[in-house]
C-alpha positions in Angstrom: -15.8 41.8 -32.9 -12.6 41.9 -34.8 -11.0 38.8 -36.3 -8.0 39.2 -34.0 -10.2 39.0 -30.8 -12.1 36.0 -32.2 -8.7 34.3 -32.9 -7.5 35.0 -29.3 -10.7 33.7 -27.8 -10.6 30.5 -30.0 -6.9 30.0 -29.1 -7.7 30.4 -25.4 -10.7 27.9 -25.6 -8.6 25.3 -27.4 -5.7 25.7 -25.0 -7.9 25.3 -22.0 -9.6 22.3 -23.5 -6.2 20.6 -24.1 -5.2 21.4 -20.5 -8.4 19.9 -19.1 -8.0 16.7 -21.2 -4.3 16.3 -20.2 -5.2 16.7 -16.5 -8.0 14.2 -16.7 -5.8 11.7 -18.5 -3.1 12.0 -15.9 -5.3 11.8 -12.8 -7.6 8.9 -13.7 -6.1 5.4 -13.5 -6.1 3.4 -16.7 -7.8 0.0 -16.7 -4.4 -1.7 -16.4 -3.4 0.4 -13.4 -6.8 -0.3 -11.8 -6.5 -4.0 -12.3 -2.9 -4.0 -10.9 -3.9 -2.1 -7.8 -6.7 -4.5 -7.1 -4.4 -7.5 -7.5 -1.9 -6.0 -5.0 -3.8 -6.5 -1.7 -2.5 -5.6 1.7 -0.8 -8.4 3.4 0.3 -8.7 7.0 3.5 -10.0 8.3 4.3 -11.5 11.7 7.9 -10.7 12.4 10.3 -9.3 15.1 10.5 -5.8 16.4 13.0 -4.9 19.1 13.1 -8.5 20.3 9.4 -8.9 20.4 6.8 -10.4 18.2 5.1 -7.8 16.0 2.5 -7.4 13.3 3.3 -5.3 10.2 1.5 -4.3 7.1 3.3 -5.1 3.8 5.9 -2.5 2.9 5.7 -0.8 6.3 8.6 -0.8 8.8 6.4 0.5 11.6 4.5 -2.3 13.4 0.7 -2.2 13.6 1.0 -3.9 17.0 3.9 -5.1 19.1 3.0 -8.1 21.2 4.3 -8.9 24.7 6.1 -12.0 23.4 9.9 -12.0 23.4 11.0 -14.0 20.4 14.1 -15.4 22.3 11.6 -17.3 24.5 10.4 -19.3 21.5 11.9 -22.5 20.0 14.7 -21.9 17.5 12.7 -23.1 14.5 10.0 -20.6 15.3 12.5 -17.8 15.8 13.8 -18.5 12.3 10.3 -18.4 10.7 9.5 -15.1 12.5 12.8 -13.5 11.5 12.0 -14.4 7.9 8.4 -13.1 8.4 5.2 -15.1 8.3 2.6 -13.6 6.0 -1.2 -13.6 6.0 -3.8 -12.0 3.9 -6.1 -10.6 6.6 -5.8 -9.2 10.1 -7.8 -12.1 11.5 -5.4 -14.6 10.0 -2.3 -12.8 11.3 -3.8 -12.4 14.8 -4.7 -16.2 14.8 -1.0 -16.9 13.9 0.2 -14.6 16.6 -2.0 -16.3 19.2 -0.1 -19.6 18.5 3.0 -17.9 19.9 1.5 -16.4 23.0 
């Protein structure tokens, strides 16, 4: 094999190795990213949607469920709380809160 062919093969192997390392570094989360994503847990919000009580996931404008409770039928202090959004950490907690308004 000529020196030129060996050089081309060596260059190709090194280039491919660098590409594989770069791809693996960009696709795997670092320890800091992994810790951050675990710290940001999904929360649920009891709020208003088209005049009714609704349950949302954090950062989602589409409700998980719209309840058959019109918020204008609730006391004014509750309406204000609902418009601001009442949060909970689990679905069980948010459904328990919603039951208080049914």
